C-alpha positions as a Python dict, from the first residue, in 0.01 Angstrom:
ca = {
    (1, 'M'): (0, 0, 0),
    (2, 'V'): (319, 185, -71),
    (3, 'A'): (560, -49, -248),
    (4, 'H'): (842, 180, -383),
    (5, 'H'): (1127, -66, -343),
    (6, 'H'): (1452, -89, -187),
    (7, 'H'): (1762, -212, -315),
    (8, 'H'): (1933, -366, -25),
    (9, 'H'): (2301, -380, -2),
    (10, 'H'): (2332, -683, 216),
    (11, 'H'): (2688, -711, 329),
    (12, 'K'): (2869, -1023, 410),
    (13, 'T'): (3148, -1000, 661),
    (14, 'T'): (3415, -1270, 682),
    (15, 'H'): (3551, -1353, 1024),
    (16, 'P'): (3779, -1620, 1143),
    (17, 'S'): (3509, -1874, 1193),
    (18, 'S'): (3449, -2066, 1508),
    (19, 'S'): (3307, -2358, 1327),
    (20, 'G'): (3647, -2448, 1187),
    (21, 'G'): (3463, -2541, 861),
    (22, 'G'): (3565, -2459, 501),
    (23, 'K'): (3685, -2141, 358),
    (24, 'H'): (3321, -2018, 334),
    (25, 'S'): (3218, -2050, 682),
    (26, 'R'): (3122, -1720, 860),
    (27, 'T'): (3027, -1609, 1202),
    (28, 'Y'): (2813, -1308, 1245),
    (29, 'Y'): (2846, -1062, 1523),
    (30, 'A'): (2610, -804, 1644),
    (31, 'D'): (2807, -509, 1499),
    (32, 'T'): (2827, -674, 1145),
    (33, 'A'): (2476, -797, 1122),
    (34, 'T'): (2314, -797, 777),
    (35, 'S'): (1998, -588, 794),
    (36, 'C'): (1757, -432, 555),
    (37, 'I'): (1463, -205, 579),
    (38, 'H'): (1165, -307, 382),
    (39, 'P'): (896, -127, 173),
    (40, 'P'): (695, 41, 283),
    (41, 'Y'): (987, 102, 537),
    (42, 'S'): (787, 15, 849),
    (43, 'H'): (1002, -288, 943),
    (44, 'I'): (1370, -383, 963),
    (45, 'A'): (1489, -752, 928),
    (46, 'T'): (1829, -847, 1065),
    (47, 'T'): (2025, -1157, 1106),
    (48, 'V'): (2256, -1176, 1412),
    (49, 'N'): (2375, -1406, 1680),
    (50, 'N'): (2264, -1719, 1497),
    (51, 'S'): (1900, -1597, 1468),
    (52, 'W'): (1690, -1343, 1275),
    (53, 'Q'): (1487, -1070, 1391),
    (54, 'I'): (1202, -837, 1279),
    (55, 'Y'): (1171, -493, 1423),
    (56, 'S'): (906, -216, 1368),
    (57, 'V'): (1068, 114, 1283),
    (58, 'L'): (825, 377, 1432),
    (59, 'P'): (794, 544, 1661),
    (60, 'R'): (1133, 387, 1761),
    (61, 'P'): (1292, 53, 1663),
    (62, 'T'): (1108, -229, 1851),
    (63, 'L'): (1165, -599, 1839),
    (64, 'V'): (866, -781, 1696),
    (65, 'V'): (988, -1125, 1664),
    (66, 'T'): (1310, -1308, 1713),
    (67, 'R'): (1370, -1676, 1601),
    (68, 'P'): (1670, -1914, 1579),
    (69, 'G'): (1776, -2019, 1229),
    (70, 'P'): (1497, -2232, 1083),
    (71, 'H'): (1753, -2476, 951),
    (72, 'P'): (2020, -2569, 1217),
    (73, 'T'): (2194, -2812, 975),
    (74, 'A'): (2221, -2562, 697),
    (75, 'G'): (2412, -2308, 914),
    (76, 'P'): (2308, -1972, 1077),
    (77, 'P'): (2085, -1730, 919),
    (78, 'T'): (2287, -1495, 687),
    (79, 'R'): (1992, -1275, 578),
    (80, 'A'): (1615, -1233, 618),
    (81, 'V'): (1358, -1063, 419),
    (82, 'L'): (1001, -989, 511),
    (83, 'L'): (725, -1081, 254),
    (84, 'R'): (534, -753, 260),
    (85, 'D'): (190, -746, 428),
    (86, 'T'): (227, -1109, 529),
    (87, 'N'): (345, -1307, 824),
    (88, 'V'): (610, -1482, 611),
    (89, 'V'): (982, -1431, 644),
    (90, 'V'): (1226, -1551, 373),
    (91, 'V'): (1543, -1662, 561),
    (92, 'V'): (1877, -1752, 388),
    (93, 'C'): (2070, -2013, 607),
    (94, 'G'): (2431, -2076, 552),
    (95, 'E'): (2543, -2051, 191),
    (96, 'K'): (2277, -2219, -14),
    (97, 'T'): (1963, -2279, 180),
    (98, 'V'): (1646, -2062, 152),
    (99, 'T'): (1355, -2125, 388),
    (100, 'L'): (1002, -1960, 402),
    (101, 'W'): (902, -1922, 764),
    (102, 'D'): (539, -1872, 855),
    (103, 'E'): (541, -1671, 1173),
    (104, 'L'): (155, -1754, 1219),
    (105, 'A'): (228, -2130, 1201),
    (106, 'K'): (561, -2092, 1357),
    (107, 'A'): (698, -2327, 1118),
    (108, 'A'): (914, -2356, 797),
    (109, 'V'): (664, -2399, 505),
    (110, 'W'): (914, -2445, 223),
    (111, 'T'): (1290, -2494, 201),
    (112, 'I'): (1509, -2505, -114),
    (113, 'D'): (1869, -2625, -123),
    (114, 'C'): (2037, -2435, -415),
    (115, 'A'): (2322, -2569, -617),
    (116, 'E'): (2492, -2235, -612),
    (117, 'D'): (2561, -1972, -345),
    (118, 'V'): (2275, -1748, -238),
    (119, 'C'): (2384, -1378, -274),
    (120, 'G'): (2046, -1229, -187),
    (121, 'V'): (1674, -1285, -184),
    (122, 'A'): (1376, -1065, -281),
    (123, 'A'): (1026, -1104, -182),
    (124, 'L'): (758, -987, -427),
    (125, 'D'): (382, -1039, -432),
    (126, 'G'): (344, -1405, -490),
    (127, 'F'): (706, -1462, -591),
    (128, 'V'): (1038, -1497, -430),
    (129, 'A'): (1357, -1421, -621),
    (130, 'I'): (1679, -1609, -522),
    (131, 'L'): (1996, -1433, -637),
    (132, 'H'): (2302, -1633, -734),
    (133, 'P'): (2639, -1507, -850),
    (134, 'T'): (2534, -1494, -1217),
    (135, 'S'): (2164, -1532, -1220),
    (136, 'A'): (1840, -1474, -1034),
    (137, 'D'): (1580, -1755, -1007),
    (138, 'I'): (1220, -1634, -973),
    (139, 'Y'): (988, -1879, -791),
    (140, 'T'): (601, -1844, -775),
    (141, 'L'): (476, -1937, -432),
    (142, 'L'): (124, -2052, -512),
    (143, 'P'): (-9, -2316, -524),
    (144, 'K'): (342, -2447, -435),
    (145, 'P'): (679, -2299, -495),
    (146, 'T'): (774, -2351, -859),
    (147, 'L'): (1068, -2225, -1061),
    (148, 'F'): (907, -1961, -1283),
    (149, 'R'): (1208, -1829, -1471),
    (150, 'T'): (1573, -1762, -1458),
    (151, 'I'): (1722, -1425, -1532),
    (152, 'P'): (2093, -1410, -1622),
    (153, 'T'): (2297, -1137, -1440),
    (154, 'Y'): (2650, -1001, -1466),
    (155, 'L'): (2868, -1121, -1172),
    (156, 'N'): (2660, -1022, -868),
    (157, 'P'): (2826, -1137, -542),
    (158, 'Q'): (2660, -881, -347),
    (159, 'G'): (2312, -986, -457),
    (160, 'L'): (2226, -628, -602),
    (161, 'H'): (1867, -586, -684),
    (162, 'S'): (1574, -358, -616),
    (163, 'Q'): (1208, -444, -639),
    (164, 'T'): (849, -337, -613),
    (165, 'A'): (535, -560, -555),
    (166, 'T'): (553, -680, -921),
    (167, 'S'): (892, -592, -1053),
    (168, 'I'): (1249, -674, -998),
    (169, 'T'): (1557, -485, -1128),
    (170, 'L'): (1890, -661, -1144),
    (171, 'P'): (2230, -614, -1316),
    (172, 'G'): (2190, -730, -1671),
    (173, 'A'): (2399, -1007, -1834),
    (174, 'H'): (2655, -768, -1960),
    (175, 'R'): (2883, -527, -1781),
    (176, 'G'): (2723, -191, -1708),
    (177, 'Q'): (2364, -317, -1818),
    (178, 'V'): (2047, -311, -1609),
    (179, 'S'): (1769, -571, -1657),
    (180, 'H'): (1426, -445, -1538),
    (181, 'T'): (1148, -698, -1534),
    (182, 'T'): (794, -585, -1477),
    (183, 'Q'): (441, -738, -1454),
    (184, 'L'): (554, -1027, -1231),
    (185, 'S'): (209, -1133, -1126),
    (186, 'P'): (41, -1476, -1172),
    (187, 'G'): (-122, -1523, -1498),
    (188, 'T'): (55, -1248, -1691),
    (189, 'S'): (374, -1269, -1887),
    (190, 'P'): (641, -1047, -1753),
    (191, 'S'): (827, -796, -1966),
    (192, 'T'): (1198, -735, -1939),
    (193, 'T'): (1364, -407, -2052),
    (194, 'L'): (1741, -402, -2084),
    (195, 'I'): (1915, -57, -2024),
    (196, 'S'): (2274, 12, -2140),
    (197, 'A'): (2334, 206, -1822),
    (198, 'H'): (2696, 244, -1762),
    (199, 'T'): (3039, 145, -1898),
    (200, 'A'): (3155, 23, -1552),
    (201, 'P'): (2977, -258, -1365),
    (202, 'I'): (2662, -172, -1183),
    (203, 'S'): (2705, -94, -811),
    (204, 'A'): (2349, 18, -704),
    (205, 'L'): (1990, 18, -818),
    (206, 'A'): (1644, 158, -730),
    (207, 'T'): (1303, 114, -876),
    (208, 'S'): (1026, 382, -840),
    (209, 'H'): (694, 280, -676),
    (210, 'S'): (521, 256, -1024),
    (211, 'A'): (830, 64, -1173),
    (212, 'T'): (841, 328, -1453),
    (213, 'L'): (1160, 490, -1315),
    (214, 'V'): (1499, 306, -1256),
    (215, 'A'): (1803, 472, -1097),
    (216, 'S'): (2154, 324, -1148),
    (217, 'A'): (2510, 385, -1041),
    (218, 'S'): (2825, 220, -1145),
    (219, 'E'): (3140, 117, -968),
    (220, 'T'): (3290, 457, -1070),
    (221, 'G'): (3041, 610, -835),
    (222, 'T'): (3045, 968, -969),
    (223, 'L'): (2717, 978, -1155),
    (224, 'V'): (2359, 837, -1092),
    (225, 'R'): (2145, 799, -1399),
    (226, 'V'): (1761, 787, -1387),
    (227, 'W'): (1588, 604, -1665),
    (228, 'A'): (1220, 619, -1783),
    (229, 'C'): (1094, 271, -1857),
    (230, 'K'): (762, 301, -2033),
    (231, 'R'): (596, -28, -2139),
    (232, 'G'): (639, -86, -2504),
    (233, 'A'): (899, 196, -2549),
    (234, 'P'): (1283, 179, -2532),
    (235, 'P'): (1422, 311, -2195),
    (236, 'T'): (1513, 675, -2208),
    (237, 'L'): (1763, 867, -1992),
    (238, 'L'): (1576, 1119, -1788),
    (239, 'R'): (1849, 1259, -1567),
    (240, 'E'): (2205, 1242, -1494),
    (241, 'L'): (2291, 1336, -1135),
    (242, 'R'): (2636, 1407, -1013),
    (243, 'R'): (2713, 1252, -669),
    (244, 'G'): (3066, 1402, -676),
    (245, 'V'): (3393, 1431, -853),
    (246, 'E'): (3590, 1170, -667),
    (247, 'R'): (3529, 809, -731),
    (248, 'A'): (3322, 656, -443),
    (249, 'T'): (3120, 330, -377),
    (250, 'V'): (2748, 397, -399),
    (251, 'W'): (2580, 190, -134),
    (252, 'S'): (2219, 275, -199),
    (253, 'L'): (1968, 451, -413),
    (254, 'A'): (1609, 504, -347),
    (255, 'F'): (1310, 699, -479),
    (256, 'D'): (1061, 881, -271),
    (257, 'E'): (699, 761, -290),
    (258, 'R'): (592, 1048, -525),
    (259, 'E'): (877, 956, -764),
    (260, 'Q'): (1006, 1316, -749),
    (261, 'A'): (1329, 1270, -559),
    (262, 'V'): (1626, 1029, -532),
    (263, 'C'): (1856, 979, -240),
    (264, 'V'): (2209, 850, -280),
    (265, 'A'): (2421, 701, 4),
    (266, 'S'): (2784, 632, -49),
    (267, 'N'): (3113, 541, 140),
    (268, 'T'): (3191, 910, 168),
    (269, 'L'): (2933, 883, 446),
    (270, 'T'): (2731, 1155, 265),
    (271, 'V'): (2364, 1108, 166),
    (272, 'H'): (2268, 1331, -147),
    (273, 'I'): (1913, 1409, -222),
    (274, 'F'): (1835, 1504, -588),
    (275, 'T'): (1476, 1637, -706),
    (276, 'L'): (1349, 1513, -1019),
    (277, 'A'): (1084, 1771, -1057),
    (278, 'E'): (1240, 2015, -1310),
    (279, 'P'): (1321, 1933, -1668),
    (280, 'A'): (1687, 1846, -1744),
    (281, 'A'): (1881, 2108, -1902),
    (282, 'S'): (2078, 1895, -2140),
    (283, 'S'): (1885, 1573, -2183),
    (284, 'G'): (1908, 1600, -2553),
    (285, 'A'): (2281, 1568, -2536),
    (286, 'L'): (2280, 1251, -2325),
    (287, 'S'): (2337, 931, -2496),
    (288, 'S'): (2248, 589, -2344),
    (289, 'G'): (2557, 402, -2224),
    (290, 'A'): (2779, 711, -2215),
    (291, 'S'): (3103, 673, -2024),
    (292, 'D'): (3104, 730, -1639),
    (293, 'Q'): (3477, 808, -1638),
    (294, 'Q'): (3577, 1168, -1554),
    (295, 'A'): (3940, 1214, -1616),
    (296, 'S'): (4021, 1342, -1267),
    (297, 'A'): (4308, 1545, -1383),
    (298, 'S'): (4104, 1758, -1606),
    (299, 'S'): (3802, 1772, -1366),
    (300, 'P'): (3756, 2133, -1245),
    (301, 'S'): (3747, 2191, -881),
    (302, 'R'): (3427, 2186, -680),
    (303, 'A'): (3450, 2565, -662),
    (304, 'A'): (3305, 2576, -1012),
    (305, 'V'): (2972, 2474, -870),
    (306, 'A'): (2713, 2729, -753),
    (307, 'S'): (2791, 2746, -392),
    (308, 'T'): (2455, 2862, -265),
    (309, 'P'): (2315, 2587, -37),
    (310, 'D'): (1956, 2691, -106),
    (311, 'S'): (1862, 2653, -462),
    (312, 'P'): (1558, 2862, -579),
    (313, 'E'): (1224, 2682, -616),
    (314, 'G'): (1344, 2341, -517),
    (315, 'K'): (1581, 2279, -791),
    (316, 'N'): (1908, 2090, -796),
    (317, 'R'): (2219, 2301, -810),
    (318, 'T'): (2408, 2308, -1159),
    (319, 'S'): (2736, 2456, -1236),
    (320, 'I'): (2739, 2836, -1240),
    (321, 'L'): (2896, 2813, -1590),
    (322, 'E'): (2597, 2592, -1711),
    (323, 'P'): (2406, 2887, -1879),
    (324, 'L'): (2703, 2921, -2104),
    (325, 'A'): (2667, 2565, -2230),
    (326, 'P'): (2474, 2655, -2539),
    (327, 'Y'): (2778, 2892, -2650),
    (328, 'I'): (3083, 2717, -2533),
    (329, 'P'): (3148, 2344, -2577),
    (330, 'L'): (3189, 2276, -2202),
    (331, 'P'): (3302, 1936, -2076),
    (332, 'K'): (3004, 1727, -1980),
    (333, 'Y'): (3092, 1769, -1612),
    (334, 'F'): (2919, 2116, -1623),
    (335, 'S'): (2595, 2008, -1763),
    (336, 'S'): (2517, 1734, -1503),
    (337, 'T'): (2314, 1823, -1194),
    (338, 'W'): (2443, 1841, -851),
    (339, 'S'): (2230, 1749, -531),
    (340, 'F'): (1964, 1961, -392),
    (341, 'A'): (2003, 1857, -22),
    (342, 'H'): (2259, 1655, 159),
    (343, 'F'): (2383, 1543, 501),
    (344, 'R'): (2671, 1347, 657),
    (345, 'I'): (2619, 1037, 848),
    (346, 'P'): (2793, 1046, 1183),
    (347, 'D'): (3054, 765, 1210),
    (348, 'D'): (2922, 581, 1512),
    (349, 'R'): (3144, 280, 1494),
    (350, 'S'): (3376, 179, 1772),
    (351, 'P'): (3754, 242, 1710),
    (352, 'H'): (3807, -126, 1665),
    (353, 'D'): (3536, -151, 1388),
    (354, 'R'): (3687, 157, 1206),
    (355, 'D'): (3989, -39, 1122),
    (356, 'V'): (3798, -327, 975),
    (357, 'Q'): (3576, -155, 715),
    (358, 'V'): (3311, 98, 656),
    (359, 'T'): (2966, -86, 703),
    (360, 'P'): (2747, -3, 397),
    (361, 'C'): (2431, 176, 470),
    (362, 'T'): (2092, 203, 314),
    (363, 'A'): (1911, 543, 293),
    (364, 'V'): (1549, 553, 210),
    (365, 'F'): (1262, 806, 216),
    (366, 'L'): (1027, 734, 497),
    (367, 'S'): (657, 739, 365),
    (368, 'Q'): (499, 1063, 444),
    (369, 'H'): (197, 911, 613),
    (370, 'L'): (414, 681, 827),
    (371, 'A'): (616, 975, 953),
    (372, 'R'): (329, 1207, 996),
    (373, 'G'): (118, 944, 1191),
    (374, 'D'): (364, 1010, 1492),
    (375, 'S'): (275, 1150, 1822),
    (376, 'A'): (489, 1434, 1954),
    (377, 'D'): (669, 1208, 2204),
    (378, 'S'): (811, 979, 1925),
    (379, 'G'): (1118, 1174, 1876),
    (380, 'F'): (997, 1338, 1561),
    (381, 'G'): (858, 1660, 1708),
    (382, 'A'): (982, 1866, 1418),
    (383, 'T'): (786, 1659, 1174),
    (384, 'S'): (456, 1685, 1340),
    (385, 'S'): (450, 2046, 1402),
    (386, 'G'): (406, 2326, 1142),
    (387, 'S'): (385, 2261, 776),
    (388, 'S'): (477, 1908, 763),
    (389, 'T'): (411, 1876, 393),
    (390, 'N'): (735, 2029, 303),
    (391, 'R'): (939, 1832, 543),
    (392, 'Q'): (1061, 1488, 438),
    (393, 'I'): (1225, 1230, 660),
    (394, 'I'): (1503, 993, 540),
    (395, 'A'): (1596, 687, 734),
    (396, 'V'): (1958, 561, 716),
    (397, 'L'): (2014, 206, 825),
    (398, 'R'): (2368, 93, 887),
    (399, 'G'): (2441, -235, 1045),
    (400, 'L'): (2228, -203, 1358),
    (401, 'S'): (2193, 177, 1392),
    (402, 'L'): (1918, 378, 1257),
    (403, 'H'): (1947, 756, 1183),
    (404, 'L'): (1655, 969, 1089),
    (405, 'F'): (1711, 1310, 912),
    (406, 'E'): (1478, 1565, 769),
    (407, 'Y'): (1512, 1820, 510),
    (408, 'D'): (1302, 2095, 365),
    (409, 'T'): (1172, 1992, 26),
    (410, 'R'): (1134, 2358, -93),
    (411, 'R'): (1466, 2497, 25),
    (412, 'G'): (1694, 2184, 34),
    (413, 'G'): (2039, 2254, 176),
    (414, 'E'): (2170, 2079, 478),
    (415, 'A'): (1941, 1816, 629),
    (416, 'T'): (1907, 1799, 1014),
    (417, 'S'): (1934, 1490, 1244),
    (418, 'V'): (1609, 1417, 1415),
    (419, 'A'): (1675, 1093, 1585),
    (420, 'Y'): (1935, 820, 1628),
    (421, 'Y'): (1877, 460, 1760),
    (422, 'R'): (2111, 184, 1818),
    (423, 'I'): (1905, -126, 1763),
    (424, 'K'): (1961, -353, 2084),
    (425, 'T'): (1989, -715, 1965),
    (426, 'P'): (1865, -998, 2175),
    (427, 'S'): (2163, -1229, 2293),
    (428, 'A'): (2237, -1544, 2120),
    (429, 'V'): (1949, -1789, 2114),
    (430, 'A'): (1990, -2056, 2378),
    (431, 'G'): (2104, -2390, 2270),
    (432, 'E'): (2263, -2259, 1946),
    (433, 'S'): (2635, -2265, 1929),
}
């Protein structure tokens, strides 16, 4: 089973609440639902209208199940996560309550009331991680839910994390640090690697399918760093990828299932795809924990970058001055790698919503066998025909809209849009306020 992670940017939206409760009360509306797409990216979980829903992704988003909040007294569901390959859904209700719902039994099988706010949840094989503002509590599920260990984190109000079946990656306890815990399986002792990844606080994380690669971005948002985490060895910086020159908020990072590419989505509404296949030109010069700051005054203009959209033999673009690097002490800007392929996410929000804020989105590589298993009428005609091996589908989930793009893994350049769906949510559950 494919289990390459995703780091979900669950987004809390504050509205004037109808409940008239304390300062933390929230009401969720259809357009501001929290939603996440789960490894192996076959399902989407959302919380909206005082209920939670699970949708299957292909051939088009289809409602599989919808339920009211399992805990009416704790408050409405604020996020939901599917326990992969099972009929169990982890639902966060209100601020501090986490419930495991068994869809087969149609009942809540376990509920925990936390002392601290719950910022996020992650479902692993046999474990559930509950993320608080400065820590993550890992619970084993069998034979009964038991606190297994607590991992300290830097202030993490968004609940940033990424995971595979047996690993979880979190912000470390210090600013700019990443904490990567592997071998989370019953009966083994987990191992945690700490990475001095950035100087600014972490804003996005991704873990590869094998949990041997970690990608990180900081609040500066200009660079994405890819780290090799081999067991028993210190982490090494494998790649430094340049998303752009201007500061931006990186919303999501994801690896493809073959661990040969990374996609980066940010609030510029652009998704960049980087290939990891070729050796880094200047890896020797990169030191761990290097500064993310680029003095924008001295940053050269984008024109200094090779402008050909198609880079030869599937390589990322680098600066056209980069071959001179051995001879001239060029600023570090020139030796980092630019994206191989990219696309813009259409802004599909209503004019009213555009004033509120830009809804974060998650971009993931759809599993090749998932995308290829489609029939021609599924809206993916381009994928099924011809040499599908060098086409790759990327799914972008934003609130309740799903965009599908595909790009040529050999030529790169601009990705093309293949489908767009607006997920229709059921109306509010009867009997709920």
